[in-house]
Biotite code that builds the C-alpha atoms (Angstrom):
import biotite.structure as struc

atoms = struc.array([
    struc.Atom([-81.068, 4.540, -27.197], chain_id="A", res_id=1, res_name="MET", atom_name="CA", element="C"),
    struc.Atom([-83.632, 3.242, -29.844], chain_id="A", res_id=2, res_name="LYS", atom_name="CA", element="C"),
    struc.Atom([-83.291, 4.121, -33.662], chain_id="A", res_id=3, res_name="VAL", atom_name="CA", element="C"),
    struc.Atom([-86.040, 5.570, -34.732], chain_id="A", res_id=4, res_name="ILE", atom_name="CA", element="C"),
    struc.Atom([-84.288, 8.067, -38.062], chain_id="A", res_id=5, res_name="MET", atom_name="CA", element="C"),
    struc.Atom([-87.447, 10.466, -38.668], chain_id="A", res_id=6, res_name="LYS", atom_name="CA", element="C"),
    struc.Atom([-87.092, 13.904, -40.401], chain_id="A", res_id=7, res_name="ASN", atom_name="CA", element="C"),
    struc.Atom([-87.493, 16.360, -38.257], chain_id="A", res_id=8, res_name="ILE", atom_name="CA", element="C"),
    struc.Atom([-87.223, 20.461, -38.862], chain_id="A", res_id=9, res_name="ASP", atom_name="CA", element="C"),
    struc.Atom([-84.165, 22.426, -37.141], chain_id="A", res_id=10, res_name="VAL", atom_name="CA", element="C"),
    struc.Atom([-83.535, 25.656, -36.383], chain_id="A", res_id=11, res_name="ILE", atom_name="CA", element="C"),
    struc.Atom([-79.657, 25.821, -36.426], chain_id="A", res_id=12, res_name="ALA", atom_name="CA", element="C"),
    struc.Atom([-77.110, 28.651, -36.128], chain_id="A", res_id=13, res_name="TRP", atom_name="CA", element="C"),
    struc.Atom([-74.870, 28.238, -39.116], chain_id="A", res_id=14, res_name="PHE", atom_name="CA", element="C"),
    struc.Atom([-70.834, 29.333, -38.534], chain_id="A", res_id=15, res_name="GLU", atom_name="CA", element="C"),
    struc.Atom([-68.586, 29.491, -41.774], chain_id="A", res_id=16, res_name="GLN", atom_name="CA", element="C"),
    struc.Atom([-65.744, 27.584, -39.842], chain_id="A", res_id=17, res_name="THR", atom_name="CA", element="C"),
    struc.Atom([-67.367, 25.044, -37.421], chain_id="A", res_id=18, res_name="LYS", atom_name="CA", element="C"),
    struc.Atom([-70.808, 24.602, -39.742], chain_id="A", res_id=19, res_name="GLY", atom_name="CA", element="C"),
    struc.Atom([-74.255, 23.787, -38.167], chain_id="A", res_id=20, res_name="PRO", atom_name="CA", element="C"),
    struc.Atom([-75.451, 24.390, -34.618], chain_id="A", res_id=21, res_name="ILE", atom_name="CA", element="C"),
    struc.Atom([-78.752, 23.158, -33.685], chain_id="A", res_id=22, res_name="PRO", atom_name="CA", element="C"),
    struc.Atom([-80.724, 25.036, -31.376], chain_id="A", res_id=23, res_name="LEU", atom_name="CA", element="C"),
    struc.Atom([-83.920, 23.372, -31.590], chain_id="A", res_id=24, res_name="LYS", atom_name="CA", element="C"),
    struc.Atom([-86.373, 20.842, -33.388], chain_id="A", res_id=25, res_name="PHE", atom_name="CA", element="C"),
    struc.Atom([-89.887, 20.025, -34.244], chain_id="A", res_id=26, res_name="ARG", atom_name="CA", element="C"),
    struc.Atom([-90.759, 16.265, -34.565], chain_id="A", res_id=27, res_name="ILE", atom_name="CA", element="C"),
    struc.Atom([-94.123, 14.802, -35.646], chain_id="A", res_id=28, res_name="LYS", atom_name="CA", element="C"),
    struc.Atom([-95.964, 12.663, -33.367], chain_id="A", res_id=29, res_name="ASN", atom_name="CA", element="C"),
    struc.Atom([-98.228, 9.352, -34.024], chain_id="A", res_id=30, res_name="LYS", atom_name="CA", element="C"),
    struc.Atom([-100.900, 11.593, -33.599], chain_id="A", res_id=31, res_name="ASP", atom_name="CA", element="C"),
    struc.Atom([-99.349, 13.972, -36.085], chain_id="A", res_id=32, res_name="GLU", atom_name="CA", element="C"),
    struc.Atom([-99.389, 16.504, -33.375], chain_id="A", res_id=33, res_name="SER", atom_name="CA", element="C"),
    struc.Atom([-96.099, 18.332, -33.082], chain_id="A", res_id=34, res_name="GLN", atom_name="CA", element="C"),
    struc.Atom([-93.437, 18.637, -30.521], chain_id="A", res_id=35, res_name="THR", atom_name="CA", element="C"),
    struc.Atom([-90.741, 21.497, -29.919], chain_id="A", res_id=36, res_name="ILE", atom_name="CA", element="C"),
    struc.Atom([-87.454, 20.330, -28.178], chain_id="A", res_id=37, res_name="ILE", atom_name="CA", element="C"),
    struc.Atom([-84.944, 22.669, -27.061], chain_id="A", res_id=38, res_name="LYS", atom_name="CA", element="C"),
    struc.Atom([-81.487, 21.640, -27.128], chain_id="A", res_id=39, res_name="ILE", atom_name="CA", element="C"),
    struc.Atom([-80.096, 22.345, -23.928], chain_id="A", res_id=40, res_name="ASP", atom_name="CA", element="C"),
    struc.Atom([-76.879, 20.675, -24.334], chain_id="A", res_id=41, res_name="LYS", atom_name="CA", element="C"),
    struc.Atom([-74.809, 19.447, -27.409], chain_id="A", res_id=42, res_name="ILE", atom_name="CA", element="C"),
    struc.Atom([-72.459, 16.407, -25.801], chain_id="A", res_id=43, res_name="CYS", atom_name="CA", element="C"),
    struc.Atom([-70.704, 15.195, -28.568], chain_id="A", res_id=44, res_name="PHE", atom_name="CA", element="C"),
    struc.Atom([-70.462, 16.408, -32.307], chain_id="A", res_id=45, res_name="GLN", atom_name="CA", element="C"),
    struc.Atom([-68.430, 14.418, -35.182], chain_id="A", res_id=46, res_name="LYS", atom_name="CA", element="C"),
    struc.Atom([-68.349, 13.892, -38.816], chain_id="A", res_id=47, res_name="LYS", atom_name="CA", element="C"),
    struc.Atom([-69.306, 10.100, -40.459], chain_id="A", res_id=48, res_name="GLU", atom_name="CA", element="C"),
    struc.Atom([-70.453, 8.858, -43.825], chain_id="A", res_id=49, res_name="LYS", atom_name="CA", element="C"),
    struc.Atom([-73.429, 6.884, -43.792], chain_id="A", res_id=50, res_name="LEU", atom_name="CA", element="C"),
    struc.Atom([-74.427, 4.867, -46.688], chain_id="A", res_id=51, res_name="ALA", atom_name="CA", element="C"),
    struc.Atom([-71.846, 6.870, -48.624], chain_id="A", res_id=52, res_name="GLY", atom_name="CA", element="C"),
    struc.Atom([-73.705, 10.445, -47.556], chain_id="A", res_id=53, res_name="ASN", atom_name="CA", element="C"),
    struc.Atom([-71.265, 12.807, -45.532], chain_id="A", res_id=54, res_name="PRO", atom_name="CA", element="C"),
    struc.Atom([-73.015, 13.576, -42.342], chain_id="A", res_id=55, res_name="MET", atom_name="CA", element="C"),
    struc.Atom([-72.753, 15.931, -38.930], chain_id="A", res_id=56, res_name="ILE", atom_name="CA", element="C"),
    struc.Atom([-73.690, 13.958, -36.299], chain_id="A", res_id=57, res_name="ILE", atom_name="CA", element="C"),
    struc.Atom([-74.494, 15.655, -32.462], chain_id="A", res_id=58, res_name="PHE", atom_name="CA", element="C"),
    struc.Atom([-74.768, 13.871, -29.410], chain_id="A", res_id=59, res_name="THR", atom_name="CA", element="C"),
    struc.Atom([-77.295, 16.435, -27.324], chain_id="A", res_id=60, res_name="CYS", atom_name="CA", element="C"),
    struc.Atom([-79.321, 16.299, -24.116], chain_id="A", res_id=61, res_name="GLN", atom_name="CA", element="C"),
    struc.Atom([-82.562, 17.916, -23.296], chain_id="A", res_id=62, res_name="SER", atom_name="CA", element="C"),
    struc.Atom([-85.200, 18.192, -20.783], chain_id="A", res_id=63, res_name="LEU", atom_name="CA", element="C"),
    struc.Atom([-88.234, 16.375, -22.149], chain_id="A", res_id=64, res_name="ILE", atom_name="CA", element="C"),
    struc.Atom([-91.229, 16.028, -20.033], chain_id="A", res_id=65, res_name="ASN", atom_name="CA", element="C"),
    struc.Atom([-88.864, 16.713, -16.971], chain_id="A", res_id=66, res_name="ASN", atom_name="CA", element="C"),
    struc.Atom([-86.739, 13.636, -17.507], chain_id="A", res_id=67, res_name="VAL", atom_name="CA", element="C"),
    struc.Atom([-83.221, 14.784, -18.788], chain_id="A", res_id=68, res_name="LEU", atom_name="CA", element="C"),
    struc.Atom([-82.747, 12.623, -22.010], chain_id="A", res_id=69, res_name="THR", atom_name="CA", element="C"),
    struc.Atom([-80.077, 12.029, -24.446], chain_id="A", res_id=70, res_name="LYS", atom_name="CA", element="C"),
    struc.Atom([-80.601, 11.418, -28.333], chain_id="A", res_id=71, res_name="TYR", atom_name="CA", element="C"),
    struc.Atom([-78.588, 11.774, -31.926], chain_id="A", res_id=72, res_name="GLU", atom_name="CA", element="C"),
    struc.Atom([-79.792, 13.995, -34.098], chain_id="A", res_id=73, res_name="ILE", atom_name="CA", element="C"),
    struc.Atom([-77.802, 13.901, -38.089], chain_id="A", res_id=74, res_name="ARG", atom_name="CA", element="C"),
    struc.Atom([-77.395, 16.688, -40.581], chain_id="A", res_id=75, res_name="TYR", atom_name="CA", element="C"),
    struc.Atom([-77.027, 15.115, -44.165], chain_id="A", res_id=76, res_name="GLU", atom_name="CA", element="C"),
    struc.Atom([-74.727, 17.534, -45.745], chain_id="A", res_id=77, res_name="ILE", atom_name="CA", element="C"),
    struc.Atom([-75.642, 16.970, -49.299], chain_id="A", res_id=78, res_name="ASN", atom_name="CA", element="C"),
    struc.Atom([-79.368, 17.107, -49.053], chain_id="A", res_id=79, res_name="THR", atom_name="CA", element="C"),
    struc.Atom([-79.593, 19.403, -45.849], chain_id="A", res_id=80, res_name="CYS", atom_name="CA", element="C"),
    struc.Atom([-82.097, 17.307, -44.179], chain_id="A", res_id=81, res_name="LYS", atom_name="CA", element="C"),
    struc.Atom([-81.973, 16.845, -40.417], chain_id="A", res_id=82, res_name="TRP", atom_name="CA", element="C"),
    struc.Atom([-82.785, 13.245, -38.844], chain_id="A", res_id=83, res_name="TYR", atom_name="CA", element="C"),
    struc.Atom([-83.603, 12.399, -35.427], chain_id="A", res_id=84, res_name="LEU", atom_name="CA", element="C"),
    struc.Atom([-81.647, 9.019, -35.377], chain_id="A", res_id=85, res_name="TYR", atom_name="CA", element="C"),
    struc.Atom([-81.738, 7.943, -31.847], chain_id="A", res_id=86, res_name="LYS", atom_name="CA", element="C"),
    struc.Atom([-83.635, 8.641, -28.648], chain_id="A", res_id=87, res_name="ILE", atom_name="CA", element="C"),
])
């Protein structure tokens, strides 16, 4: 997987006991078009600190262009921002 760390827009379900559960996200391409990716499966979830900022890390997989792809998205708790970290 390649580290890219790009801001993304996410639709997520929030539960009081579990926190956010991402459902799908939108990312801007190099040509300024946008791609929407539905999260098919959350394989793993953990909490971690990156540069002192607490984050929830999701390892997910989706069918992107008819290829099963694993990637990592991160939710920064203090700023409520989502990032596509690795793909």
